[in-house]
PDB file as gemmi writes it, atoms N, CA and C in Angstrom:
CRYST1    1.000    1.000    1.000  90.00  90.00  90.00 P 1                      
ATOM      1  N   UNK A   1     -64.636  58.481 164.936  1.00  0.00           N  
ATOM      2  CA  UNK A   1     -64.179  58.324 164.583  1.00  0.00           C  
ATOM      3  C   UNK A   1     -63.980  58.216 162.399  1.00  0.00           C  
ATOM      4  N   UNK A   2     -62.936  58.415 162.115  1.00  0.00           N  
ATOM      5  CA  UNK A   2     -62.905  59.093 161.065  1.00  0.00           C  
ATOM      6  C   UNK A   2     -63.293  58.252 160.360  1.00  0.00           C  
ATOM      7  N   UNK A   3     -63.427  59.291 158.714  1.00  0.00           N  
ATOM      8  CA  UNK A   3     -64.149  59.308 157.046  1.00  0.00           C  
ATOM      9  C   UNK A   3     -63.590  59.241 156.441  1.00  0.00           C  
ATOM     10  N   UNK A   4     -63.348  58.601 154.658  1.00  0.00           N  
ATOM     11  CA  UNK A   4     -62.612  58.863 154.021  1.00  0.00           C  
ATOM     12  C   UNK A   4     -63.182  58.744 152.799  1.00  0.00           C  
ATOM     13  N   UNK A   5     -63.042  58.699 151.296  1.00  0.00           N  
ATOM     14  CA  UNK A   5     -63.766  58.720 150.453  1.00  0.00           C  
ATOM     15  C   UNK A   5     -62.330  57.696 149.658  1.00  0.00           C  
ATOM     16  N   UNK A   6     -63.269  57.012 148.737  1.00  0.00           N  
ATOM     17  CA  UNK A   6     -62.935  56.386 147.885  1.00  0.00           C  
ATOM     18  C   UNK A   6     -63.044  56.308 145.886  1.00  0.00           C  
ATOM     19  N   UNK A   7     -62.306  57.590 145.678  1.00  0.00           N  
ATOM     20  CA  UNK A   7     -62.612  57.770 143.719  1.00  0.00           C  
ATOM     21  C   UNK A   7     -61.871  56.997 143.267  1.00  0.00           C  
ATOM     22  N   UNK A   8     -63.263  56.783 142.803  1.00  0.00           N  
ATOM     23  CA  UNK A   8     -62.459  56.065 141.234  1.00  0.00           C  
ATOM     24  C   UNK A   8     -61.756  56.497 140.212  1.00  0.00           C  
ATOM     25  N   UNK A   9     -61.235  55.077 139.944  1.00  0.00           N  
ATOM     26  CA  UNK A   9     -59.151  56.473 138.763  1.00  0.00           C  
ATOM     27  C   UNK A   9     -59.669  55.681 138.069  1.00  0.00           C  
ATOM     28  N   UNK A  10     -60.576  55.076 137.276  1.00  0.00           N  
ATOM     29  CA  UNK A  10     -60.619  54.423 135.530  1.00  0.00           C  
ATOM     30  C   UNK A  10     -62.451  55.679 135.102  1.00  0.00           C  
ATOM     31  N   UNK A  11     -62.362  55.948 134.207  1.00  0.00           N  
ATOM     32  CA  UNK A  11     -63.164  55.311 133.534  1.00  0.00           C  
ATOM     33  C   UNK A  11     -63.226  57.370 132.545  1.00  0.00           C  
ATOM     34  N   UNK A  12     -63.917  58.199 132.217  1.00  0.00           N  
ATOM     35  CA  UNK A  12     -64.204  59.195 131.232  1.00  0.00           C  
ATOM     36  C   UNK A  12     -64.398  60.410 132.934  1.00  0.00           C  
ATOM     37  N   UNK A  13     -64.539  59.818 134.230  1.00  0.00           N  
ATOM     38  CA  UNK A  13     -64.251  60.500 134.678  1.00  0.00           C  
ATOM     39  C   UNK A  13     -63.448  61.088 135.926  1.00  0.00           C  
ATOM     40  N   UNK A  14     -62.400  60.401 135.652  1.00  0.00           N  
ATOM     41  CA  UNK A  14     -61.306  60.202 136.325  1.00  0.00           C  
ATOM     42  C   UNK A  14     -60.022  61.151 135.813  1.00  0.00           C  
ATOM     43  N   UNK A  15     -60.294  61.997 135.184  1.00  0.00           N  
ATOM     44  CA  UNK A  15     -59.286  63.159 134.451  1.00  0.00           C  
ATOM     45  C   UNK A  15     -58.388  63.943 135.476  1.00  0.00           C  
ATOM     46  N   UNK A  16     -57.312  63.699 135.240  1.00  0.00           N  
ATOM     47  CA  UNK A  16     -56.588  64.622 136.145  1.00  0.00           C  
ATOM     48  C   UNK A  16     -57.364  65.433 136.599  1.00  0.00           C  
ATOM     49  N   UNK A  17     -57.954  66.788 136.076  1.00  0.00           N  
ATOM     50  CA  UNK A  17     -59.064  67.553 136.021  1.00  0.00           C  
ATOM     51  C   UNK A  17     -59.712  67.858 136.833  1.00  0.00           C  
ATOM     52  N   UNK A  18     -60.589  66.075 136.822  1.00  0.00           N  
ATOM     53  CA  UNK A  18     -61.820  65.666 137.413  1.00  0.00           C  
ATOM     54  C   UNK A  18     -60.962  65.374 139.260  1.00  0.00           C  
ATOM     55  N   UNK A  19     -59.454  64.425 139.494  1.00  0.00           N  
ATOM     56  CA  UNK A  19     -59.189  64.114 140.494  1.00  0.00           C  
ATOM     57  C   UNK A  19     -58.699  65.304 140.891  1.00  0.00           C  
ATOM     58  N   UNK A  20     -58.123  66.466 141.065  1.00  0.00           N  
ATOM     59  CA  UNK A  20     -57.656  67.379 141.466  1.00  0.00           C  
ATOM     60  C   UNK A  20     -59.177  67.605 142.382  1.00  0.00           C  
ATOM     61  N   UNK A  21     -60.331  67.642 141.462  1.00  0.00           N  
ATOM     62  CA  UNK A  21     -61.032  68.615 142.467  1.00  0.00           C  
ATOM     63  C   UNK A  21     -62.208  68.156 143.591  1.00  0.00           C  
ATOM     64  N   UNK A  22     -61.387  66.506 142.909  1.00  0.00           N  
ATOM     65  CA  UNK A  22     -62.454  65.016 144.031  1.00  0.00           C  
ATOM     66  C   UNK A  22     -61.608  66.691 145.264  1.00  0.00           C  
ATOM     67  N   UNK A  23     -59.772  65.809 145.091  1.00  0.00           N  
ATOM     68  CA  UNK A  23     -59.488  65.899 146.417  1.00  0.00           C  
ATOM     69  C   UNK A  23     -59.702  66.995 146.831  1.00  0.00           C  
ATOM     70  N   UNK A  24     -60.181  68.402 146.698  1.00  0.00           N  
ATOM     71  CA  UNK A  24     -60.193  69.534 146.369  1.00  0.00           C  
ATOM     72  C   UNK A  24     -61.124  69.716 148.216  1.00  0.00           C  
ATOM     73  N   UNK A  25     -62.536  68.634 147.017  1.00  0.00           N  
ATOM     74  CA  UNK A  25     -63.764  69.225 147.917  1.00  0.00           C  
ATOM     75  C   UNK A  25     -63.683  68.203 148.767  1.00  0.00           C  
ATOM     76  N   UNK A  26     -63.151  66.765 148.911  1.00  0.00           N  
ATOM     77  CA  UNK A  26     -62.827  66.061 149.959  1.00  0.00           C  
ATOM     78  C   UNK A  26     -62.320  66.778 150.749  1.00  0.00           C  
ATOM     79  N   UNK A  27     -61.212  67.671 150.684  1.00  0.00           N  
ATOM     80  CA  UNK A  27     -60.773  68.239 151.932  1.00  0.00           C  
ATOM     81  C   UNK A  27     -61.507  69.300 152.085  1.00  0.00           C  
ATOM     82  N   UNK A  28     -61.845  69.777 151.697  1.00  0.00           N  
ATOM     83  CA  UNK A  28     -62.534  71.329 152.551  1.00  0.00           C  
ATOM     84  C   UNK A  28     -63.738  71.084 153.556  1.00  0.00           C  
ATOM     85  N   UNK A  29     -64.714  69.830 152.698  1.00  0.00           N  
ATOM     86  CA  UNK A  29     -65.493  69.090 153.469  1.00  0.00           C  
ATOM     87  C   UNK A  29     -64.547  68.289 154.932  1.00  0.00           C  
ATOM     88  N   UNK A  30     -63.760  68.775 154.809  1.00  0.00           N  
ATOM     89  CA  UNK A  30     -62.977  68.282 156.102  1.00  0.00           C  
ATOM     90  C   UNK A  30     -63.823  66.164 156.786  1.00  0.00           C  
ATOM     91  N   UNK A  31     -62.972  65.493 154.886  1.00  0.00           N  
ATOM     92  CA  UNK A  31     -63.201  64.425 155.893  1.00  0.00           C  
ATOM     93  C   UNK A  31     -61.493  63.792 155.607  1.00  0.00           C  
ATOM     94  N   UNK A  32     -60.667  62.857 155.792  1.00  0.00           N  
ATOM     95  CA  UNK A  32     -60.020  62.263 156.482  1.00  0.00           C  
ATOM     96  C   UNK A  32     -58.841  61.800 156.125  1.00  0.00           C  
ATOM     97  N   UNK A  33     -59.963  61.226 154.464  1.00  0.00           N  
ATOM     98  CA  UNK A  33     -58.897  59.783 153.935  1.00  0.00           C  
ATOM     99  C   UNK A  33     -59.376  60.335 151.990  1.00  0.00           C  
ATOM    100  N   UNK A  34     -58.824  60.275 151.755  1.00  0.00           N  
ATOM    101  CA  UNK A  34     -59.149  60.464 150.293  1.00  0.00           C  
ATOM    102  C   UNK A  34     -58.153  58.914 149.210  1.00  0.00           C  
ATOM    103  N   UNK A  35     -58.377  58.505 148.792  1.00  0.00           N  
ATOM    104  CA  UNK A  35     -57.890  57.333 148.673  1.00  0.00           C  
ATOM    105  C   UNK A  35     -58.520  56.230 147.027  1.00  0.00           C  
ATOM    106  N   UNK A  36     -58.089  55.567 146.492  1.00  0.00           N  
ATOM    107  CA  UNK A  36     -57.607  55.318 145.381  1.00  0.00           C  
ATOM    108  C   UNK A  36     -58.048  53.964 144.534  1.00  0.00           C  
ATOM    109  N   UNK A  37     -58.042  52.808 143.855  1.00  0.00           N  
ATOM    110  CA  UNK A  37     -57.183  51.351 144.460  1.00  0.00           C  
ATOM    111  C   UNK A  37     -56.309  51.360 142.891  1.00  0.00           C  
ATOM    112  N   UNK A  38     -55.559  50.679 143.567  1.00  0.00           N  
ATOM    113  CA  UNK A  38     -54.309  50.300 143.057  1.00  0.00           C  
ATOM    114  C   UNK A  38     -54.265  49.005 142.427  1.00  0.00           C  
ATOM    115  N   UNK A  39     -55.396  48.346 142.095  1.00  0.00           N  
ATOM    116  CA  UNK A  39     -55.687  47.415 141.408  1.00  0.00           C  
ATOM    117  C   UNK A  39     -55.594  48.190 139.374  1.00  0.00           C  
ATOM    118  N   UNK A  40     -55.145  47.596 138.322  1.00  0.00           N  
ATOM    119  CA  UNK A  40     -54.936  47.904 136.587  1.00  0.00           C  
ATOM    120  C   UNK A  40     -56.527  47.617 136.658  1.00  0.00           C  
ATOM    121  N   UNK A  41     -56.317  46.399 136.278  1.00  0.00           N  
ATOM    122  CA  UNK A  41     -57.747  45.541 136.207  1.00  0.00           C  
ATOM    123  C   UNK A  41     -58.531  44.886 137.576  1.00  0.00           C  
ATOM    124  N   UNK A  42     -58.977  45.271 136.814  1.00  0.00           N  
ATOM    125  CA  UNK A  42     -60.572  43.988 137.434  1.00  0.00           C  
ATOM    126  C   UNK A  42     -60.628  42.551 136.761  1.00  0.00           C  
ATOM    127  N   UNK A  43     -60.245  41.941 138.002  1.00  0.00           N  
ATOM    128  CA  UNK A  43     -60.182  40.431 137.175  1.00  0.00           C  
ATOM    129  C   UNK A  43     -61.995  39.671 137.126  1.00  0.00           C  
ATOM    130  N   UNK A  44     -61.976  39.078 136.264  1.00  0.00           N  
ATOM    131  CA  UNK A  44     -63.691  37.603 136.394  1.00  0.00           C  
ATOM    132  C   UNK A  44     -63.804  37.925 137.962  1.00  0.00           C  
ATOM    133  N   UNK A  45     -65.024  37.375 138.428  1.00  0.00           N  
ATOM    134  CA  UNK A  45     -65.336  36.819 139.773  1.00  0.00           C  
ATOM    135  C   UNK A  45     -64.734  35.327 140.003  1.00  0.00           C  
ATOM    136  N   UNK A  46     -64.705  34.767 140.807  1.00  0.00           N  
ATOM    137  CA  UNK A  46     -63.655  34.100 140.905  1.00  0.00           C  
ATOM    138  C   UNK A  46     -64.766  32.992 141.631  1.00  0.00           C  
TER     139      UNK A  46                                                      
END                                                                             
């Protein structure tokens, strides 16, 4: 099984430096995937 990490790409914790640190940590810990959502906005519940 391959396990990955899904990063939050909005808000104060989504700065370039923070995302870079998460990417390096994810790789160092041996995860196989690092991804973010491609949604620019979140829609209201339908």
